[in-house]
C-alpha positions in Angstrom: 42.0 69.4 81.1 39.3 69.2 79.0 37.7 73.2 80.5 41.3 74.3 79.3 41.8 72.7 76.3 38.0 75.1 75.4 39.4 77.9 77.2 42.2 77.8 74.5 39.9 77.9 71.5 37.4 80.0 73.1 41.3 82.4 73.6 42.1 82.1 70.1 38.8 82.7 68.4 38.7 85.5 70.3 41.2 87.0 68.6 41.0 85.8 65.5 37.0 87.5 65.3 36.5 90.4 63.4 35.0 93.0 67.3 33.6 95.1 65.2 31.4 93.0 63.3 30.2 91.0 66.3 29.2 93.6 68.6 27.5 95.0 64.7 25.5 90.9 65.5 24.7 92.0 68.8 23.5 95.9 69.0 21.1 95.0 66.0 20.2 91.2 68.6 19.4 93.1 71.8 17.5 95.9 69.7 15.2 94.1 68.5 14.6 92.1 71.1 14.2 95.9 73.2 12.1 96.9 70.0 10.5 93.7 70.2 8.5 94.2 74.2 7.5 97.4 72.5 5.0 96.5 69.3 3.5 93.7 70.7 2.8 94.2 74.6 -0.3 95.9 73.8 -0.5 93.0 70.6 -0.4 90.4 72.9 -2.5 91.6 75.9 -5.0 93.6 74.9 -6.6 92.4 70.5 -5.3 88.5 71.1 -6.7 88.2 74.7 -3.6 86.6 75.8 -0.6 87.1 78.3 1.5 90.9 77.8 5.3 89.1 77.7 3.5 86.2 75.0 5.1 87.8 71.8 8.5 88.6 74.3 8.7 86.1 75.2 9.3 83.7 72.0 10.8 86.3 70.5 13.4 86.9 73.5 13.3 82.2 73.2 14.8 82.6 69.2 17.0 85.2 70.3 18.5 83.1 72.2 18.9 80.5 69.9 20.0 82.3 66.7 23.0 84.1 68.9 23.8 80.5 69.4 23.9 80.2 66.3 25.7 82.7 64.6 28.3 82.0 67.8 28.6 78.4 66.8 29.0 78.6 63.2 31.4 81.2 63.1 33.5 78.8 66.0 34.1 76.3 63.5 37.2 75.9 61.2 36.3 77.6 58.0 37.5 75.0 55.5 34.6 72.5 56.7 32.2 75.2 56.5 32.7 75.4 53.0 32.0 71.5 53.0 28.5 71.9 54.1 27.6 74.6 52.6 25.9 72.4 49.1 24.5 69.7 51.4 23.0 72.4 54.0 20.9 74.0 50.3 19.4 71.2 49.5 17.9 70.2 53.1 16.8 74.3 52.6 16.1 73.5 49.5 13.9 70.2 50.1 12.2 72.0 52.9 11.0 74.9 50.5 9.7 72.6 47.7 8.0 70.9 50.3 6.0 73.9 51.8 3.2 73.3 47.7 3.0 70.0 49.2 2.5 70.6 53.1 3.2 73.7 54.0 0.1 75.9 56.3 -1.6 78.6 53.9 -1.5 81.7 55.8 -3.9 85.2 54.7 -3.6 83.9 51.3 0.0 82.5 51.4 1.6 78.9 51.6 5.0 79.8 52.4 5.1 77.9 56.2 5.8 74.1 57.4 4.5 73.9 61.2 6.3 71.8 63.4 4.5 72.0 65.8 6.1 73.3 68.6 7.1 76.5 65.6 6.6 77.5 61.7 9.3 77.4 60.0 9.4 79.8 56.2 11.9 77.8 54.5 13.5 80.4 52.3 14.5 82.4 55.2 16.9 79.7 56.2 18.1 79.3 52.5 18.9 82.6 51.8 22.4 82.7 52.7 23.0 79.4 51.8 21.4 80.7 47.9 24.4 82.8 47.9 27.3 80.8 49.0 26.1 78.2 46.6 25.5 80.2 42.8 29.7 81.2 44.3 30.5 78.2 44.6 29.3 77.9 41.1 30.5 81.0 39.8 34.0 80.0 40.9 34.2 76.0 39.6 37.7 75.4 38.5 36.9 74.1 35.5 34.3 76.6 33.9 36.6 79.5 34.9 37.2 80.9 31.9 33.2 79.6 30.0 29.9 80.9 30.2 28.4 77.7 31.5 28.4 79.0 35.5 26.1 81.7 34.9 23.9 79.8 33.3 23.9 77.3 36.2 24.1 79.9 38.2 21.0 81.2 37.1 19.2 78.1 36.6 19.7 77.8 40.1 17.7 81.1 40.4 15.1 80.0 38.7 14.3 76.9 40.5 14.5 79.3 44.0 11.7 81.9 41.8 9.1 79.7 40.6 8.8 78.1 43.8 8.8 81.3 45.6 6.3 82.6 43.0 3.9 79.8 44.1 3.7 80.8 47.5 3.2 83.3 46.4 6.0 85.8 48.2 7.2 88.5 45.7 9.4 90.0 48.3 11.9 87.0 48.2 11.8 86.4 45.0 12.4 90.4 44.5 15.7 90.0 46.8 16.7 87.2 45.5 17.3 87.6 41.5 18.8 91.6 43.6 21.5 89.9 45.1 22.1 87.4 43.1 22.5 89.7 39.7 24.8 92.2 42.1 27.0 88.5 43.2 27.1 87.5 39.9 28.4 91.6 38.9 30.5 91.1 41.8 32.4 87.6 39.9 33.0 89.8 36.8 30.3 88.8 34.4 29.6 90.7 30.7 27.0 93.2 30.9 25.7 91.7 28.9 24.8 88.6 29.8 23.2 90.0 32.8 20.7 92.6 30.8 20.0 89.5 28.7 19.4 87.3 32.6 16.5 90.4 33.1 15.0 90.0 30.3 14.6 86.8 30.7 13.2 87.4 34.2 10.9 90.4 33.7 9.6 88.4 30.0 8.8 85.3 32.7 7.1 87.4 35.4 5.2 89.5 33.0 4.4 86.0 31.2 2.9 84.9 34.9 0.8 88.4 35.6 -1.3 88.7 31.7 -1.6 84.7 31.6 -2.1 83.5 35.4 -4.3 86.9 37.0 -6.2 84.7 39.5 -3.1 84.1 41.4 -1.4 87.2 40.8 -3.7 89.8 40.1 -2.7 91.1 44.0 1.4 91.6 42.5 -0.2 94.2 39.3 -2.8 95.4 42.4 -0.1 96.7 44.5 1.7 98.5 41.5 -1.5 100.5 40.7 -1.7 101.2 44.1 2.3 102.7 44.5 1.9 104.4 40.8 -2.4 105.9 41.9 -2.5 105.3 45.9 -6.4 107.1 44.5 -6.7 103.4 43.2 -5.8 100.4 45.4 -5.3 99.9 49.1 -3.3 101.8 51.0 -3.9 101.1 54.0 -0.3 100.0 55.2 1.4 101.8 54.0 -0.2 105.2 54.3 -0.3 104.3 57.9 3.1 103.8 58.6 4.2 106.4 56.1 2.0 108.8 59.0 3.1 107.6 61.4 6.9 108.2 60.8 5.8 111.6 60.9 3.9 111.9 63.2 6.8 110.2 65.2 9.4 113.3 63.8 13.1 113.1 64.7 12.2 112.2 68.6 8.8 110.1 68.3 6.0 110.0 71.1 7.3 107.7 73.1 7.5 104.0 74.4 3.7 102.5 74.6 2.1 105.9 73.0 2.6 104.5 69.4 -0.8 103.6 66.8 0.5 101.9 64.4 1.3 98.1 65.7 -2.7 98.4 67.1 -3.9 99.2 64.1 -1.9 97.8 61.2 -1.8 94.0 60.7 1.4 92.0 61.8 3.5 95.4 61.6 5.5 93.9 65.0 7.5 92.1 61.6 6.9 94.1 58.1 6.2 97.6 59.6 8.7 97.3 62.3 10.4 100.3 61.5 8.1 102.2 61.1 6.9 101.0 64.6 10.3 102.6 66.3 10.1 106.1 63.8 7.7 106.7 65.8 7.6 106.6 69.4 11.2 106.5 69.0 12.4 108.7 66.2 13.6 109.2 63.0 16.9 109.5 64.2 16.2 106.0 66.5 15.7 104.9 63.2 18.8 106.6 61.0 21.1 104.9 64.1 20.2 101.5 63.1 20.1 101.5 59.1 23.7 103.1 60.2 24.6 100.1 62.4 23.8 97.7 58.9 26.1 100.2 57.0 29.2 100.4 58.9 28.1 95.8 59.3 28.4 96.3 55.5 31.3 98.5 55.3 33.5 96.0 57.4 32.7 93.1 55.5 33.9 95.1 52.7 36.7 96.1 54.0 37.5 93.2 55.4 37.0 91.4 51.3 39.7 93.8 50.1 42.8 91.3 52.5 40.8 89.0 50.6 43.2 86.8 48.5 40.0 83.9 47.9 38.6 84.1 45.0 35.4 82.1 46.5 35.4 84.2 50.0 35.8 87.6 48.6 32.5 87.2 46.5 30.9 84.6 49.4 31.3 87.8 51.9 30.5 90.8 49.1 27.2 88.5 48.3 26.5 87.7 51.6 26.4 92.0 52.6 24.9 92.9 49.5 21.7 90.3 50.8 22.0 92.1 53.8 22.0 95.3 53.1 19.3 94.5 50.1 16.4 93.3 53.1 17.5 95.9 54.4 16.8 98.6 52.4 13.4 97.0 51.0 11.8 96.8 54.2 12.7 100.3 55.1 11.5 101.2 50.9 8.2 100.3 51.9 7.6 101.6 55.5 8.8 104.7 54.1 6.6 104.3 51.0 9.2 104.3 48.6 8.3 100.9 47.0 5.7 98.9 46.7 4.6 96.5 49.5 6.1 92.9 49.2 5.6 91.4 52.6 10.0 91.8 54.3 11.0 91.6 57.2 14.2 93.8 58.9 17.1 91.5 60.1 17.4 90.9 63.3 14.7 93.5 64.6 11.2 92.3 63.4 9.6 89.6 65.4 9.7 85.6 63.8 11.3 83.2 64.5 12.6 82.0 61.2 14.1 86.0 60.5 16.1 85.4 63.2 17.3 81.7 62.5 18.0 83.0 59.1 20.1 86.3 59.8 21.8 84.1 62.9 22.9 82.2 60.3 24.0 84.8 57.7 25.4 86.6 60.5 27.8 83.3 61.4 29.0 82.1 58.0 29.8 86.6 57.8 31.5 86.1 61.1 33.3 82.9 59.8 34.4 84.3 56.2 35.5 88.0 58.0 38.2 85.8 60.5 42.3 87.5 60.8 43.5 84.2 59.1 46.8 85.5 60.3 45.8 84.3 63.7 44.2 81.0 62.7 44.1 78.1 65.0 43.2 75.5 62.1 
């Protein structure tokens, strides 16, 4: 009887899930596995003197974990998911707040918590919940005709950004600010308020750069190097751009790229450049098109949503996904300054994969066909 009940639940689940979005995420996960094997084998075997499958094995484990987490989140009742969003955000925020206290420092940045078995980067897990809590604030019925909701959502953003700046993590700060602005704009805010919040953010960041140059001087150095490459160290960005040029349309061939061996952390921050170098720009463009297709399906689903919270949440999550993708691509192609941003689903890293799976699971949950709901 129990087996029959599970079978019925699975059939109902498969009937209501948006299969095109689901398969889009699956494609990205499996592409991430393939490119992880391609980009980390020589790094583990030749440079770090580890087993050739060391990084790939870890990526395989986290991919398996992430896939199961995505399916679990997408399977549970939407009403229940909406109830636990705020508690989950609080837990993630506490983890982020613990980073300055007990976090570990890697290459000058303190962004991780060490859980012995793996290192967790709390911001990767917090991002989708931040968008959902922001939307929850913006759709509070009691504040429907009040501007207070925008101030509250801005204070929420401010609290997260303060913790990120302390790490420091410029890339994630820019991503969250951009996603917050897009989400608030979608909710129907007056452009005057967005402009005002933007000025406050700009003034705050400028003040940090002026009054705390010893901690945040690297941001100025990156901006100077971006505007005038001759005045700064552009080794990583120029190497990534050269790799993309060398790859051309069809690539150098699997394992023939040199970027993964010459640039530190290339398998995380410069994965799209590695893909372009070895497999060609055509493959990279196809990957970007998969992200755009998923975003298109999400926005299309929003049109049929009657619930304002669900509609804005989906738009915010789609914005988060696309912004992160294009920040990564922009850094790899030297269109924007270096930020150290991973590519969702494809970059190596357990925290990034888990964060991507949470994002994907919530999107799949919110895009379920409500006319067939068994809930």
